[in-house]
BALOBA-1460 file (C-alpha; in Angstrom, 3 decimals):
// residues 270
<rec num="1" residu="x" x="0.000" y="0.000" z="0.000"/>
<rec num="2" residu="x" x="1.542" y="3.333" z="-1.061"/>
<rec num="3" residu="x" x="1.127" y="6.692" z="0.677"/>
<rec num="4" residu="x" x="-1.852" y="7.676" z="-1.492"/>
<rec num="5" residu="x" x="-3.708" y="4.465" z="-0.681"/>
<rec num="6" residu="x" x="-2.990" y="4.931" z="3.027"/>
<rec num="7" residu="x" x="-4.383" y="8.465" z="2.930"/>
<rec num="8" residu="x" x="-7.495" y="7.221" z="1.141"/>
<rec num="9" residu="x" x="-7.884" y="4.522" z="3.804"/>
<rec num="10" residu="x" x="-7.670" y="7.177" z="6.554"/>
<rec num="11" residu="x" x="-10.290" y="9.300" z="4.787"/>
<rec num="12" residu="x" x="-12.521" y="6.214" z="4.498"/>
<rec num="13" residu="x" x="-12.157" y="5.612" z="8.252"/>
<rec num="14" residu="x" x="-13.171" y="9.209" z="8.927"/>
<rec num="15" residu="x" x="-16.152" y="8.864" z="6.608"/>
<rec num="16" residu="x" x="-17.272" y="5.747" z="8.451"/>
<rec num="17" residu="x" x="-16.970" y="7.451" z="11.834"/>
<rec num="18" residu="x" x="-19.181" y="10.367" z="10.711"/>
<rec num="19" residu="x" x="-21.817" y="8.347" z="8.868"/>
<rec num="20" residu="x" x="-25.090" y="7.172" z="10.455"/>
<rec num="21" residu="x" x="-24.285" y="4.201" z="12.631"/>
<rec num="22" residu="x" x="-20.727" y="5.442" z="13.112"/>
<rec num="23" residu="x" x="-19.193" y="6.812" z="16.305"/>
<rec num="24" residu="x" x="-21.587" y="8.914" z="18.440"/>
<rec num="25" residu="x" x="-18.734" y="11.104" z="19.708"/>
<rec num="26" residu="x" x="-17.246" y="11.761" z="16.277"/>
<rec num="27" residu="x" x="-20.669" y="12.548" z="14.823"/>
<rec num="28" residu="x" x="-21.207" y="15.266" z="17.456"/>
<rec num="29" residu="x" x="-17.997" y="17.167" z="16.706"/>
<rec num="30" residu="x" x="-17.873" y="20.527" z="14.929"/>
<rec num="31" residu="x" x="-15.318" y="23.154" z="13.923"/>
<rec num="32" residu="x" x="-15.684" y="24.727" z="17.356"/>
<rec num="33" residu="x" x="-15.220" y="21.538" z="19.362"/>
<rec num="34" residu="x" x="-12.261" y="20.356" z="17.278"/>
<rec num="35" residu="x" x="-10.337" y="23.626" z="17.541"/>
<rec num="36" residu="x" x="-8.848" y="22.746" z="20.931"/>
<rec num="37" residu="x" x="-7.825" y="19.279" z="19.724"/>
<rec num="38" residu="x" x="-6.110" y="20.772" z="16.669"/>
<rec num="39" residu="x" x="-4.066" y="23.099" z="18.874"/>
<rec num="40" residu="x" x="-3.322" y="20.311" z="21.349"/>
<rec num="41" residu="x" x="-1.979" y="18.017" z="18.624"/>
<rec num="42" residu="x" x="0.205" y="20.824" z="17.249"/>
<rec num="43" residu="x" x="1.752" y="21.405" z="20.662"/>
<rec num="44" residu="x" x="2.259" y="17.690" z="21.270"/>
<rec num="45" residu="x" x="4.022" y="17.365" z="17.921"/>
<rec num="46" residu="x" x="6.212" y="20.329" z="18.877"/>
<rec num="47" residu="x" x="7.014" y="18.652" z="22.200"/>
<rec num="48" residu="x" x="8.097" y="15.493" z="20.379"/>
<rec num="49" residu="x" x="10.360" y="17.642" z="18.201"/>
<rec num="50" residu="x" x="11.896" y="19.266" z="21.282"/>
<rec num="51" residu="x" x="12.547" y="15.871" z="22.843"/>
<rec num="52" residu="x" x="14.084" y="14.457" z="19.683"/>
<rec num="53" residu="x" x="11.759" y="11.468" z="19.987"/>
<rec num="54" residu="x" x="11.192" y="10.147" z="16.465"/>
<rec num="55" residu="x" x="8.618" y="7.579" z="17.579"/>
<rec num="56" residu="x" x="6.553" y="10.167" z="19.440"/>
<rec num="57" residu="x" x="6.852" y="12.588" z="16.530"/>
<rec num="58" residu="x" x="5.559" y="9.957" z="14.101"/>
<rec num="59" residu="x" x="2.567" y="9.318" z="16.360"/>
<rec num="60" residu="x" x="1.812" y="13.002" z="16.954"/>
<rec num="61" residu="x" x="2.048" y="13.830" z="13.251"/>
<rec num="62" residu="x" x="-0.491" y="11.062" z="12.674"/>
<rec num="63" residu="x" x="-2.810" y="12.603" z="15.264"/>
<rec num="64" residu="x" x="-2.376" y="15.997" z="13.616"/>
<rec num="65" residu="x" x="-3.106" y="14.541" z="10.180"/>
<rec num="66" residu="x" x="-6.284" y="12.984" z="11.566"/>
<rec num="67" residu="x" x="-7.469" y="16.403" z="12.744"/>
<rec num="68" residu="x" x="-6.919" y="17.764" z="9.231"/>
<rec num="69" residu="x" x="-8.913" y="14.905" z="7.741"/>
<rec num="70" residu="x" x="-11.619" y="15.357" z="10.410"/>
<rec num="71" residu="x" x="-12.059" y="19.084" z="9.746"/>
<rec num="72" residu="x" x="-12.038" y="18.486" z="5.989"/>
<rec num="73" residu="x" x="-14.805" y="15.907" z="6.386"/>
<rec num="74" residu="x" x="-16.991" y="18.424" z="8.218"/>
<rec num="75" residu="x" x="-16.323" y="20.976" z="5.471"/>
<rec num="76" residu="x" x="-17.341" y="18.385" z="2.875"/>
<rec num="77" residu="x" x="-20.617" y="17.782" z="4.697"/>
<rec num="78" residu="x" x="-21.295" y="21.520" z="4.533"/>
<rec num="79" residu="x" x="-20.416" y="21.666" z="0.845"/>
<rec num="80" residu="x" x="-17.422" y="23.961" z="1.394"/>
<rec num="81" residu="x" x="-14.409" y="21.853" z="0.348"/>
<rec num="82" residu="x" x="-12.959" y="18.335" z="0.548"/>
<rec num="83" residu="x" x="-9.661" y="16.806" z="1.604"/>
<rec num="84" residu="x" x="-8.811" y="16.608" z="-2.113"/>
<rec num="85" residu="x" x="-9.225" y="20.384" z="-2.341"/>
<rec num="86" residu="x" x="-6.914" y="20.824" z="0.661"/>
<rec num="87" residu="x" x="-4.178" y="18.665" z="-0.885"/>
<rec num="88" residu="x" x="-4.557" y="20.179" z="-4.343"/>
<rec num="89" residu="x" x="-4.508" y="23.698" z="-2.930"/>
<rec num="90" residu="x" x="-1.302" y="23.289" z="-0.947"/>
<rec num="91" residu="x" x="0.427" y="21.502" z="-3.841"/>
<rec num="92" residu="x" x="-0.451" y="24.301" z="-6.260"/>
<rec num="93" residu="x" x="0.605" y="26.932" z="-3.725"/>
<rec num="94" residu="x" x="4.018" y="25.339" z="-3.185"/>
<rec num="95" residu="x" x="4.622" y="25.272" z="-6.943"/>
<rec num="96" residu="x" x="3.557" y="28.933" z="-7.317"/>
<rec num="97" residu="x" x="5.719" y="30.070" z="-4.440"/>
<rec num="98" residu="x" x="8.829" y="28.203" z="-5.589"/>
<rec num="99" residu="x" x="9.308" y="29.616" z="-9.096"/>
<rec num="100" residu="x" x="13.073" y="29.188" z="-8.624"/>
<rec num="101" residu="x" x="12.476" y="25.425" z="-8.443"/>
<rec num="102" residu="x" x="9.442" y="24.859" z="-10.684"/>
<rec num="103" residu="x" x="9.823" y="27.864" z="-12.977"/>
<rec num="104" residu="x" x="12.421" y="30.116" z="-14.544"/>
<rec num="105" residu="x" x="13.117" y="32.457" z="-11.607"/>
<rec num="106" residu="x" x="16.397" y="32.322" z="-9.703"/>
<rec num="107" residu="x" x="17.165" y="32.477" z="-5.978"/>
<rec num="108" residu="x" x="20.620" y="31.863" z="-4.565"/>
<rec num="109" residu="x" x="19.973" y="32.509" z="-0.864"/>
<rec num="110" residu="x" x="17.288" y="31.769" z="1.712"/>
<rec num="111" residu="x" x="16.707" y="35.518" z="2.085"/>
<rec num="112" residu="x" x="15.942" y="35.841" z="-1.623"/>
<rec num="113" residu="x" x="13.489" y="32.954" z="-1.345"/>
<rec num="114" residu="x" x="11.674" y="34.626" z="1.575"/>
<rec num="115" residu="x" x="11.480" y="37.974" z="-0.243"/>
<rec num="116" residu="x" x="10.045" y="36.323" z="-3.361"/>
<rec num="117" residu="x" x="7.608" y="34.296" z="-1.226"/>
<rec num="118" residu="x" x="6.217" y="37.475" z="0.359"/>
<rec num="119" residu="x" x="5.815" y="39.231" z="-3.000"/>
<rec num="120" residu="x" x="4.013" y="36.232" z="-4.502"/>
<rec num="121" residu="x" x="1.790" y="35.916" z="-1.441"/>
<rec num="122" residu="x" x="0.707" y="39.547" z="-1.598"/>
<rec num="123" residu="x" x="0.050" y="39.294" z="-5.323"/>
<rec num="124" residu="x" x="-2.103" y="36.211" z="-4.740"/>
<rec num="125" residu="x" x="-4.243" y="38.169" z="-2.301"/>
<rec num="126" residu="x" x="-4.698" y="41.000" z="-4.788"/>
<rec num="127" residu="x" x="-5.569" y="38.592" z="-7.594"/>
<rec num="128" residu="x" x="-8.130" y="36.883" z="-5.372"/>
<rec num="129" residu="x" x="-9.687" y="40.224" z="-4.420"/>
<rec num="130" residu="x" x="-8.971" y="39.645" z="-0.739"/>
<rec num="131" residu="x" x="-8.893" y="42.770" z="1.369"/>
<rec num="132" residu="x" x="-5.758" y="43.687" z="3.277"/>
<rec num="133" residu="x" x="-6.305" y="44.231" z="6.976"/>
<rec num="134" residu="x" x="-5.214" y="47.558" z="8.419"/>
<rec num="135" residu="x" x="-1.598" y="46.687" z="8.968"/>
<rec num="136" residu="x" x="-0.605" y="46.339" z="5.353"/>
<rec num="137" residu="x" x="2.856" y="44.843" z="5.267"/>
<rec num="138" residu="x" x="2.241" y="43.011" z="8.553"/>
<rec num="139" residu="x" x="-1.053" y="41.559" z="7.333"/>
<rec num="140" residu="x" x="0.320" y="38.053" z="6.854"/>
<rec num="141" residu="x" x="1.202" y="37.718" z="10.556"/>
<rec num="142" residu="x" x="-1.795" y="35.837" z="11.921"/>
<rec num="143" residu="x" x="-3.561" y="37.365" z="14.960"/>
<rec num="144" residu="x" x="-4.181" y="33.798" z="16.178"/>
<rec num="145" residu="x" x="-0.489" y="33.096" z="16.824"/>
<rec num="146" residu="x" x="0.725" y="32.856" z="20.440"/>
<rec num="147" residu="x" x="2.044" y="36.248" z="21.567"/>
<rec num="148" residu="x" x="5.723" y="35.204" z="21.708"/>
<rec num="149" residu="x" x="5.752" y="33.768" z="18.204"/>
<rec num="150" residu="x" x="3.634" y="36.643" z="16.896"/>
<rec num="151" residu="x" x="6.148" y="39.182" z="18.216"/>
<rec num="152" residu="x" x="8.979" y="37.369" z="16.454"/>
<rec num="153" residu="x" x="7.088" y="37.229" z="13.160"/>
<rec num="154" residu="x" x="6.196" y="40.937" z="13.386"/>
<rec num="155" residu="x" x="9.842" y="41.800" z="13.957"/>
<rec num="156" residu="x" x="10.953" y="39.600" z="11.061"/>
<rec num="157" residu="x" x="8.448" y="41.178" z="8.699"/>
<rec num="158" residu="x" x="9.383" y="44.725" z="9.704"/>
<rec num="159" residu="x" x="13.089" y="43.928" z="9.331"/>
<rec num="160" residu="x" x="12.576" y="42.887" z="5.704"/>
<rec num="161" residu="x" x="11.799" y="46.488" z="4.773"/>
<rec num="162" residu="x" x="14.684" y="47.897" z="6.831"/>
<rec num="163" residu="x" x="12.817" y="48.679" z="10.060"/>
<rec num="164" residu="x" x="15.231" y="47.084" z="12.505"/>
<rec num="165" residu="x" x="18.098" y="47.743" z="14.914"/>
<rec num="166" residu="x" x="21.689" y="47.775" z="13.678"/>
<rec num="167" residu="x" x="22.578" y="44.730" z="15.758"/>
<rec num="168" residu="x" x="22.209" y="42.933" z="19.125"/>
<rec num="169" residu="x" x="24.077" y="45.676" z="21.018"/>
<rec num="170" residu="x" x="21.471" y="48.244" z="19.982"/>
<rec num="171" residu="x" x="18.643" y="45.936" z="21.067"/>
<rec num="172" residu="x" x="20.367" y="45.347" z="24.417"/>
<rec num="173" residu="x" x="20.261" y="49.123" z="24.939"/>
<rec num="174" residu="x" x="16.550" y="49.028" z="24.126"/>
<rec num="175" residu="x" x="15.994" y="46.207" z="26.618"/>
<rec num="176" residu="x" x="17.789" y="48.248" z="29.307"/>
<rec num="177" residu="x" x="15.650" y="51.282" z="28.426"/>
<rec num="178" residu="x" x="12.417" y="49.283" z="28.677"/>
<rec num="179" residu="x" x="13.523" y="47.735" z="31.984"/>
<rec num="180" residu="x" x="14.172" y="51.207" z="33.391"/>
<rec num="181" residu="x" x="10.736" y="52.344" z="32.274"/>
<rec num="182" residu="x" x="9.170" y="49.289" z="33.892"/>
<rec num="183" residu="x" x="10.951" y="50.084" z="37.160"/>
<rec num="184" residu="x" x="9.460" y="53.584" z="37.070"/>
<rec num="185" residu="x" x="5.996" y="52.228" z="36.313"/>
<rec num="186" residu="x" x="6.227" y="49.775" z="39.230"/>
<rec num="187" residu="x" x="7.260" y="52.630" z="41.508"/>
<rec num="188" residu="x" x="4.216" y="54.631" z="40.374"/>
<rec num="189" residu="x" x="1.970" y="51.639" z="41.026"/>
<rec num="190" residu="x" x="-0.364" y="52.209" z="38.058"/>
<rec num="191" residu="x" x="-1.403" y="48.740" z="36.889"/>
<rec num="192" residu="x" x="-2.218" y="49.726" z="33.300"/>
<rec num="193" residu="x" x="1.131" y="51.501" z="32.929"/>
<rec num="194" residu="x" x="2.970" y="48.524" z="34.432"/>
<rec num="195" residu="x" x="1.258" y="46.166" z="32.001"/>
<rec num="196" residu="x" x="2.180" y="48.362" z="29.055"/>
<rec num="197" residu="x" x="5.823" y="48.623" z="30.080"/>
<rec num="198" residu="x" x="5.997" y="44.886" z="30.761"/>
<rec num="199" residu="x" x="4.718" y="44.248" z="27.242"/>
<rec num="200" residu="x" x="7.325" y="46.631" z="25.809"/>
<rec num="201" residu="x" x="10.089" y="44.863" z="27.725"/>
<rec num="202" residu="x" x="8.970" y="41.408" z="26.594"/>
<rec num="203" residu="x" x="8.717" y="42.580" z="22.986"/>
<rec num="204" residu="x" x="12.233" y="44.024" z="23.069"/>
<rec num="205" residu="x" x="13.578" y="40.769" z="24.535"/>
<rec num="206" residu="x" x="11.959" y="38.833" z="21.686"/>
<rec num="207" residu="x" x="13.606" y="41.243" z="19.228"/>
<rec num="208" residu="x" x="16.953" y="40.626" z="20.927"/>
<rec num="209" residu="x" x="16.496" y="36.867" z="20.556"/>
<rec num="210" residu="x" x="15.682" y="37.371" z="16.878"/>
<rec num="211" residu="x" x="18.804" y="39.470" z="16.353"/>
<rec num="212" residu="x" x="20.866" y="36.754" z="18.046"/>
<rec num="213" residu="x" x="19.190" y="34.145" z="15.823"/>
<rec num="214" residu="x" x="17.724" y="32.389" z="18.854"/>
<rec num="215" residu="x" x="14.156" y="31.125" z="18.879"/>
<rec num="216" residu="x" x="12.581" y="32.701" z="21.954"/>
<rec num="217" residu="x" x="9.977" y="29.956" z="22.290"/>
<rec num="218" residu="x" x="12.656" y="27.253" z="22.326"/>
<rec num="219" residu="x" x="14.870" y="29.185" z="24.732"/>
<rec num="220" residu="x" x="11.993" y="29.822" z="27.147"/>
<rec num="221" residu="x" x="10.837" y="26.209" z="26.985"/>
<rec num="222" residu="x" x="14.344" y="25.004" z="27.863"/>
<rec num="223" residu="x" x="14.297" y="27.301" z="30.870"/>
<rec num="224" residu="x" x="10.828" y="26.016" z="31.821"/>
<rec num="225" residu="x" x="12.193" y="22.464" z="31.774"/>
<rec num="226" residu="x" x="15.244" y="23.528" z="33.798"/>
<rec num="227" residu="x" x="12.975" y="25.173" z="36.381"/>
<rec num="228" residu="x" x="10.878" y="22.000" z="36.614"/>
<rec num="229" residu="x" x="13.961" y="19.830" z="37.169"/>
<rec num="230" residu="x" x="15.385" y="22.082" z="39.855"/>
<rec num="231" residu="x" x="12.054" y="22.426" z="41.646"/>
<rec num="232" residu="x" x="11.558" y="18.644" z="41.551"/>
<rec num="233" residu="x" x="15.031" y="18.212" z="43.057"/>
<rec num="234" residu="x" x="14.063" y="20.568" z="45.913"/>
<rec num="235" residu="x" x="10.884" y="18.594" z="46.553"/>
<rec num="236" residu="x" x="12.822" y="15.336" z="46.712"/>
<rec num="237" residu="x" x="15.396" y="16.849" z="49.052"/>
<rec num="238" residu="x" x="12.692" y="18.222" z="51.347"/>
<rec num="239" residu="x" x="10.958" y="14.847" z="51.350"/>
<rec num="240" residu="x" x="14.276" y="13.245" z="52.353"/>
<rec num="241" residu="x" x="14.441" y="15.713" z="55.243"/>
<rec num="242" residu="x" x="10.799" y="15.075" z="56.179"/>
<rec num="243" residu="x" x="10.033" y="18.758" z="55.620"/>
<rec num="244" residu="x" x="6.784" y="19.748" z="53.879"/>
<rec num="245" residu="x" x="7.223" y="21.948" z="50.833"/>
<rec num="246" residu="x" x="4.805" y="24.612" z="52.052"/>
<rec num="247" residu="x" x="6.516" y="24.712" z="55.442"/>
<rec num="248" residu="x" x="10.128" y="24.975" z="54.306"/>
<rec num="249" residu="x" x="10.277" y="28.759" z="54.319"/>
<rec num="250" residu="x" x="11.844" y="31.206" z="51.895"/>
<rec num="251" residu="x" x="15.383" y="30.938" z="53.273"/>
<rec num="252" residu="x" x="15.603" y="27.144" z="53.058"/>
<rec num="253" residu="x" x="13.970" y="27.080" z="49.623"/>
<rec num="254" residu="x" x="16.502" y="29.595" z="48.369"/>
<rec num="255" residu="x" x="19.355" y="27.544" z="49.799"/>
<rec num="256" residu="x" x="18.056" y="24.335" z="48.223"/>
<rec num="257" residu="x" x="17.528" y="26.097" z="44.885"/>
<rec num="258" residu="x" x="21.206" y="27.043" z="44.825"/>
<rec num="259" residu="x" x="22.160" y="23.500" z="45.780"/>
<rec num="260" residu="x" x="19.968" y="22.048" z="43.037"/>
<rec num="261" residu="x" x="22.016" y="23.824" z="40.371"/>
<rec num="262" residu="x" x="25.301" y="22.144" z="41.269"/>
<rec num="263" residu="x" x="23.595" y="18.837" z="42.123"/>
<rec num="264" residu="x" x="21.887" y="18.561" z="38.748"/>
<rec num="265" residu="x" x="24.929" y="19.755" z="36.837"/>
<rec num="266" residu="x" x="27.154" y="17.155" z="38.503"/>
<rec num="267" residu="x" x="24.610" y="14.380" z="37.839"/>
<rec num="268" residu="x" x="24.204" y="15.221" z="34.155"/>
<rec num="269" residu="x" x="27.547" y="13.641" z="33.284"/>
<rec num="270" residu="x" x="30.128" y="14.749" z="30.729"/>
């Protein structure tokens, strides 16, 4: 069985689940109820990528593919489009947006490819008569993206037309400026001002990560995992001492936190 036959078999399974006499749960689902599952499968696939677990990634990509087939089936029932339309559409789009591969255009660098991609994308919208949201050049950055990723994409888009800092050092100065402004806002105690300055600081940090060619999401997730490991070590140490976590006190917790750093580093091996 080749990949096309396997996809057709998956579509047939989905059809059976949605048909009368199929699965009661699957028959009740809608765009709205499946939205959370679509997001969940995306994040689980991303987690498998982070862990470098090929087996988990294979499974999560399968779950994600099933959500695509599921949503396409609902669209078919409503007469909007089919899974065939989805596949045909993305295939045609990839050919259109890679004229340096499938056409006569040339592109020697990744930057040239991205620039051409953006120009083609905007032309497609004009040809289709789609309106451009108030934002113009930044229109292609989806409002539905998580805030951290959205900030990075906004910065990347703006940088393509020259709206950017000269380098990481300049962004570090901006981060310091925003931190100073946040300190002043905290001193004033105005919640709305504090929130605004916190947002400015976070945005500038994301821009710094972009300038340093570091993915902020990945960097933050690694720190999240590090925090989890160190906190778990503290819990285990407190349990060994027969001391409840909520009764340890700030001083002891701070001491154990410092100890967890060297303990975990020494146990990680060469």
